[in-house]
PyMOL CGO cylinders between C-alpha atoms (Angstrom):
from pymol import cmd
from pymol.cgo import CYLINDER

trace = [
    CYLINDER, 123.42, 99.03, 71.29, 120.44, 97.91, 73.35, 0.3, 1, 1, 1, 1, 1, 1,
    CYLINDER, 120.44, 97.91, 73.35, 120.24, 97.38, 77.08, 0.3, 1, 1, 1, 1, 1, 1,
    CYLINDER, 120.24, 97.38, 77.08, 117.75, 95.14, 78.82, 0.3, 1, 1, 1, 1, 1, 1,
    CYLINDER, 117.75, 95.14, 78.82, 117.10, 96.56, 82.26, 0.3, 1, 1, 1, 1, 1, 1,
    CYLINDER, 117.10, 96.56, 82.26, 114.35, 94.77, 84.08, 0.3, 1, 1, 1, 1, 1, 1,
    CYLINDER, 114.35, 94.77, 84.08, 113.99, 94.49, 87.82, 0.3, 1, 1, 1, 1, 1, 1,
    CYLINDER, 113.99, 94.49, 87.82, 117.31, 95.34, 89.39, 0.3, 1, 1, 1, 1, 1, 1,
    CYLINDER, 117.31, 95.34, 89.39, 119.31, 94.65, 86.23, 0.3, 1, 1, 1, 1, 1, 1,
    CYLINDER, 119.31, 94.65, 86.23, 119.92, 98.38, 85.77, 0.3, 1, 1, 1, 1, 1, 1,
    CYLINDER, 119.92, 98.38, 85.77, 121.36, 98.64, 89.26, 0.3, 1, 1, 1, 1, 1, 1,
    CYLINDER, 121.36, 98.64, 89.26, 123.57, 95.61, 88.68, 0.3, 1, 1, 1, 1, 1, 1,
    CYLINDER, 123.57, 95.61, 88.68, 124.81, 97.13, 85.42, 0.3, 1, 1, 1, 1, 1, 1,
    CYLINDER, 124.81, 97.13, 85.42, 125.56, 100.44, 87.15, 0.3, 1, 1, 1, 1, 1, 1,
    CYLINDER, 125.56, 100.44, 87.15, 127.36, 98.61, 90.00, 0.3, 1, 1, 1, 1, 1, 1,
    CYLINDER, 127.36, 98.61, 90.00, 129.49, 96.63, 87.54, 0.3, 1, 1, 1, 1, 1, 1,
    CYLINDER, 129.49, 96.63, 87.54, 130.28, 99.76, 85.52, 0.3, 1, 1, 1, 1, 1, 1,
    CYLINDER, 130.28, 99.76, 85.52, 131.32, 101.72, 88.61, 0.3, 1, 1, 1, 1, 1, 1,
    CYLINDER, 131.32, 101.72, 88.61, 133.40, 98.81, 89.85, 0.3, 1, 1, 1, 1, 1, 1,
    CYLINDER, 133.40, 98.81, 89.85, 135.18, 98.61, 86.49, 0.3, 1, 1, 1, 1, 1, 1,
    CYLINDER, 135.18, 98.61, 86.49, 135.87, 102.36, 86.62, 0.3, 1, 1, 1, 1, 1, 1,
    CYLINDER, 135.87, 102.36, 86.62, 137.33, 102.08, 90.12, 0.3, 1, 1, 1, 1, 1, 1,
    CYLINDER, 137.33, 102.08, 90.12, 139.54, 99.20, 89.00, 0.3, 1, 1, 1, 1, 1, 1,
    CYLINDER, 139.54, 99.20, 89.00, 140.72, 101.26, 86.01, 0.3, 1, 1, 1, 1, 1, 1,
    CYLINDER, 140.72, 101.26, 86.01, 141.89, 103.92, 88.48, 0.3, 1, 1, 1, 1, 1, 1,
    CYLINDER, 141.89, 103.92, 88.48, 140.49, 106.85, 86.51, 0.3, 1, 1, 1, 1, 1, 1,
    CYLINDER, 140.49, 106.85, 86.51, 139.13, 110.07, 87.98, 0.3, 1, 1, 1, 1, 1, 1,
    CYLINDER, 139.13, 110.07, 87.98, 136.64, 109.45, 90.79, 0.3, 1, 1, 1, 1, 1, 1,
    CYLINDER, 136.64, 109.45, 90.79, 133.81, 111.78, 89.76, 0.3, 1, 1, 1, 1, 1, 1,
    CYLINDER, 133.81, 111.78, 89.76, 130.76, 112.56, 91.83, 0.3, 1, 1, 1, 1, 1, 1,
    CYLINDER, 130.76, 112.56, 91.83, 127.30, 112.05, 90.37, 0.3, 1, 1, 1, 1, 1, 1,
    CYLINDER, 127.30, 112.05, 90.37, 126.96, 115.81, 89.98, 0.3, 1, 1, 1, 1, 1, 1,
    CYLINDER, 126.96, 115.81, 89.98, 130.29, 116.09, 88.16, 0.3, 1, 1, 1, 1, 1, 1,
    CYLINDER, 130.29, 116.09, 88.16, 129.38, 113.25, 85.83, 0.3, 1, 1, 1, 1, 1, 1,
    CYLINDER, 129.38, 113.25, 85.83, 125.98, 114.83, 85.18, 0.3, 1, 1, 1, 1, 1, 1,
    CYLINDER, 125.98, 114.83, 85.18, 127.61, 118.14, 84.24, 0.3, 1, 1, 1, 1, 1, 1,
    CYLINDER, 127.61, 118.14, 84.24, 130.13, 116.36, 82.03, 0.3, 1, 1, 1, 1, 1, 1,
    CYLINDER, 130.13, 116.36, 82.03, 127.37, 114.53, 80.18, 0.3, 1, 1, 1, 1, 1, 1,
    CYLINDER, 127.37, 114.53, 80.18, 125.44, 117.76, 79.64, 0.3, 1, 1, 1, 1, 1, 1,
    CYLINDER, 125.44, 117.76, 79.64, 128.48, 119.56, 78.26, 0.3, 1, 1, 1, 1, 1, 1,
    CYLINDER, 128.48, 119.56, 78.26, 129.46, 116.68, 75.97, 0.3, 1, 1, 1, 1, 1, 1,
    CYLINDER, 129.46, 116.68, 75.97, 126.07, 115.36, 74.85, 0.3, 1, 1, 1, 1, 1, 1,
    CYLINDER, 126.07, 115.36, 74.85, 124.07, 118.59, 74.44, 0.3, 1, 1, 1, 1, 1, 1,
    CYLINDER, 124.07, 118.59, 74.44, 125.45, 120.55, 71.48, 0.3, 1, 1, 1, 1, 1, 1,
    CYLINDER, 125.45, 120.55, 71.48, 125.11, 124.13, 72.69, 0.3, 1, 1, 1, 1, 1, 1,
    CYLINDER, 125.11, 124.13, 72.69, 127.12, 126.73, 74.54, 0.3, 1, 1, 1, 1, 1, 1,
    CYLINDER, 127.12, 126.73, 74.54, 126.99, 126.02, 78.25, 0.3, 1, 1, 1, 1, 1, 1,
    CYLINDER, 126.99, 126.02, 78.25, 127.23, 128.56, 81.04, 0.3, 1, 1, 1, 1, 1, 1,
    CYLINDER, 127.23, 128.56, 81.04, 127.31, 128.11, 84.79, 0.3, 1, 1, 1, 1, 1, 1,
    CYLINDER, 127.31, 128.11, 84.79, 123.86, 129.71, 84.95, 0.3, 1, 1, 1, 1, 1, 1,
    CYLINDER, 123.86, 129.71, 84.95, 122.44, 127.34, 82.31, 0.3, 1, 1, 1, 1, 1, 1,
    CYLINDER, 122.44, 127.34, 82.31, 123.95, 124.24, 83.89, 0.3, 1, 1, 1, 1, 1, 1,
    CYLINDER, 123.95, 124.24, 83.89, 122.69, 125.28, 87.33, 0.3, 1, 1, 1, 1, 1, 1,
    CYLINDER, 122.69, 125.28, 87.33, 119.17, 125.75, 85.96, 0.3, 1, 1, 1, 1, 1, 1,
    CYLINDER, 119.17, 125.75, 85.96, 119.29, 122.43, 84.09, 0.3, 1, 1, 1, 1, 1, 1,
    CYLINDER, 119.29, 122.43, 84.09, 119.96, 120.39, 87.23, 0.3, 1, 1, 1, 1, 1, 1,
    CYLINDER, 119.96, 120.39, 87.23, 118.21, 122.77, 89.64, 0.3, 1, 1, 1, 1, 1, 1,
    CYLINDER, 118.21, 122.77, 89.64, 121.15, 123.68, 91.86, 0.3, 1, 1, 1, 1, 1, 1,
    CYLINDER, 121.15, 123.68, 91.86, 122.78, 126.99, 92.72, 0.3, 1, 1, 1, 1, 1, 1,
    CYLINDER, 122.78, 126.99, 92.72, 125.48, 128.60, 90.59, 0.3, 1, 1, 1, 1, 1, 1,
    CYLINDER, 125.48, 128.60, 90.59, 128.11, 128.17, 93.33, 0.3, 1, 1, 1, 1, 1, 1,
    CYLINDER, 128.11, 128.17, 93.33, 127.46, 124.41, 93.27, 0.3, 1, 1, 1, 1, 1, 1,
    CYLINDER, 127.46, 124.41, 93.27, 128.17, 124.33, 89.53, 0.3, 1, 1, 1, 1, 1, 1,
    CYLINDER, 128.17, 124.33, 89.53, 131.18, 126.62, 89.93, 0.3, 1, 1, 1, 1, 1, 1,
    CYLINDER, 131.18, 126.62, 89.93, 132.75, 124.18, 92.42, 0.3, 1, 1, 1, 1, 1, 1,
    CYLINDER, 132.75, 124.18, 92.42, 131.92, 121.29, 90.10, 0.3, 1, 1, 1, 1, 1, 1,
    CYLINDER, 131.92, 121.29, 90.10, 133.51, 123.07, 87.10, 0.3, 1, 1, 1, 1, 1, 1,
    CYLINDER, 133.51, 123.07, 87.10, 136.55, 123.95, 89.24, 0.3, 1, 1, 1, 1, 1, 1,
    CYLINDER, 136.55, 123.95, 89.24, 137.08, 120.26, 90.01, 0.3, 1, 1, 1, 1, 1, 1,
    CYLINDER, 137.08, 120.26, 90.01, 136.49, 119.12, 86.43, 0.3, 1, 1, 1, 1, 1, 1,
    CYLINDER, 136.49, 119.12, 86.43, 138.84, 121.84, 85.13, 0.3, 1, 1, 1, 1, 1, 1,
    CYLINDER, 138.84, 121.84, 85.13, 141.62, 120.75, 87.48, 0.3, 1, 1, 1, 1, 1, 1,
    CYLINDER, 141.62, 120.75, 87.48, 141.26, 117.24, 86.03, 0.3, 1, 1, 1, 1, 1, 1,
    CYLINDER, 141.26, 117.24, 86.03, 141.35, 118.69, 82.50, 0.3, 1, 1, 1, 1, 1, 1,
    CYLINDER, 141.35, 118.69, 82.50, 137.91, 117.29, 81.64, 0.3, 1, 1, 1, 1, 1, 1,
    CYLINDER, 137.91, 117.29, 81.64, 136.28, 120.67, 80.81, 0.3, 1, 1, 1, 1, 1, 1,
    CYLINDER, 136.28, 120.67, 80.81, 137.57, 124.20, 80.44, 0.3, 1, 1, 1, 1, 1, 1,
    CYLINDER, 137.57, 124.20, 80.44, 136.28, 127.73, 80.74, 0.3, 1, 1, 1, 1, 1, 1,
    CYLINDER, 136.28, 127.73, 80.74, 136.42, 129.90, 77.62, 0.3, 1, 1, 1, 1, 1, 1,
    CYLINDER, 136.42, 129.90, 77.62, 135.59, 133.59, 77.65, 0.3, 1, 1, 1, 1, 1, 1,
    CYLINDER, 135.59, 133.59, 77.65, 133.01, 134.68, 75.05, 0.3, 1, 1, 1, 1, 1, 1,
    CYLINDER, 133.01, 134.68, 75.05, 134.82, 136.85, 72.49, 0.3, 1, 1, 1, 1, 1, 1,
    CYLINDER, 134.82, 136.85, 72.49, 131.60, 138.81, 71.77, 0.3, 1, 1, 1, 1, 1, 1,
    CYLINDER, 131.60, 138.81, 71.77, 130.77, 139.50, 75.42, 0.3, 1, 1, 1, 1, 1, 1,
    CYLINDER, 130.77, 139.50, 75.42, 133.88, 139.32, 77.61, 0.3, 1, 1, 1, 1, 1, 1,
    CYLINDER, 133.88, 139.32, 77.61, 131.64, 139.10, 80.71, 0.3, 1, 1, 1, 1, 1, 1,
    CYLINDER, 131.64, 139.10, 80.71, 130.34, 135.68, 79.66, 0.3, 1, 1, 1, 1, 1, 1,
    CYLINDER, 130.34, 135.68, 79.66, 132.21, 132.43, 80.14, 0.3, 1, 1, 1, 1, 1, 1,
    CYLINDER, 132.21, 132.43, 80.14, 131.37, 129.18, 78.40, 0.3, 1, 1, 1, 1, 1, 1,
    CYLINDER, 131.37, 129.18, 78.40, 132.08, 125.70, 79.75, 0.3, 1, 1, 1, 1, 1, 1,
    CYLINDER, 132.08, 125.70, 79.75, 133.58, 123.70, 76.90, 0.3, 1, 1, 1, 1, 1, 1,
    CYLINDER, 133.58, 123.70, 76.90, 134.86, 120.24, 76.08, 0.3, 1, 1, 1, 1, 1, 1,
    CYLINDER, 134.86, 120.24, 76.08, 138.45, 119.06, 76.13, 0.3, 1, 1, 1, 1, 1, 1,
    CYLINDER, 138.45, 119.06, 76.13, 140.14, 116.18, 74.37, 0.3, 1, 1, 1, 1, 1, 1,
    CYLINDER, 140.14, 116.18, 74.37, 140.87, 114.58, 77.74, 0.3, 1, 1, 1, 1, 1, 1,
    CYLINDER, 140.87, 114.58, 77.74, 137.19, 114.85, 78.70, 0.3, 1, 1, 1, 1, 1, 1,
    CYLINDER, 137.19, 114.85, 78.70, 136.07, 113.34, 75.39, 0.3, 1, 1, 1, 1, 1, 1,
    CYLINDER, 136.07, 113.34, 75.39, 138.46, 110.41, 75.88, 0.3, 1, 1, 1, 1, 1, 1,
    CYLINDER, 138.46, 110.41, 75.88, 137.22, 109.95, 79.46, 0.3, 1, 1, 1, 1, 1, 1,
    CYLINDER, 137.22, 109.95, 79.46, 133.57, 109.77, 78.34, 0.3, 1, 1, 1, 1, 1, 1,
    CYLINDER, 133.57, 109.77, 78.34, 134.40, 107.51, 75.41, 0.3, 1, 1, 1, 1, 1, 1,
    CYLINDER, 134.40, 107.51, 75.41, 136.15, 105.14, 77.82, 0.3, 1, 1, 1, 1, 1, 1,
    CYLINDER, 136.15, 105.14, 77.82, 133.20, 105.44, 80.20, 0.3, 1, 1, 1, 1, 1, 1,
    CYLINDER, 133.20, 105.44, 80.20, 130.77, 104.49, 77.42, 0.3, 1, 1, 1, 1, 1, 1,
    CYLINDER, 130.77, 104.49, 77.42, 132.93, 101.48, 76.53, 0.3, 1, 1, 1, 1, 1, 1,
    CYLINDER, 132.93, 101.48, 76.53, 132.97, 100.49, 80.18, 0.3, 1, 1, 1, 1, 1, 1,
    CYLINDER, 132.97, 100.49, 80.18, 129.16, 100.54, 80.28, 0.3, 1, 1, 1, 1, 1, 1,
    CYLINDER, 129.16, 100.54, 80.28, 129.02, 98.39, 77.14, 0.3, 1, 1, 1, 1, 1, 1,
    CYLINDER, 129.02, 98.39, 77.14, 131.60, 95.99, 78.58, 0.3, 1, 1, 1, 1, 1, 1,
    CYLINDER, 131.60, 95.99, 78.58, 129.66, 95.75, 81.84, 0.3, 1, 1, 1, 1, 1, 1,
    CYLINDER, 129.66, 95.75, 81.84, 126.47, 95.05, 79.92, 0.3, 1, 1, 1, 1, 1, 1,
    CYLINDER, 126.47, 95.05, 79.92, 128.15, 92.27, 77.92, 0.3, 1, 1, 1, 1, 1, 1,
    CYLINDER, 128.15, 92.27, 77.92, 129.56, 90.73, 81.11, 0.3, 1, 1, 1, 1, 1, 1,
    CYLINDER, 129.56, 90.73, 81.11, 126.07, 90.83, 82.64, 0.3, 1, 1, 1, 1, 1, 1,
    CYLINDER, 126.07, 90.83, 82.64, 124.61, 89.07, 79.59, 0.3, 1, 1, 1, 1, 1, 1,
    CYLINDER, 124.61, 89.07, 79.59, 127.23, 86.30, 79.80, 0.3, 1, 1, 1, 1, 1, 1,
    CYLINDER, 127.23, 86.30, 79.80, 126.16, 85.40, 83.34, 0.3, 1, 1, 1, 1, 1, 1,
]
cmd.load_cgo(trace, "trace")
């Protein structure tokens, strides 16, 4: 899959993708929530609130609120580390994987629609 994004084409693609997501009536995620989701799902490692906060240069409470919201939607979950019960990992869920798969398809669809014009 290859995208051609010259000039404002990238912005038009993003606009079309977001519009398609709104029309689909899925979860309305913030940019921060989507960023955290993508980190958890695309970076194969154990994620913690501290690590996620450092990765996007925000405070731990900001990430905690973000994870709270994503957990309520069932898109990520907290799992206590069995080796160190003080640590909690942020992990994937099936619902979150389906959401991101649909999101990726929406981007591809938006790109194809943009090419057809």
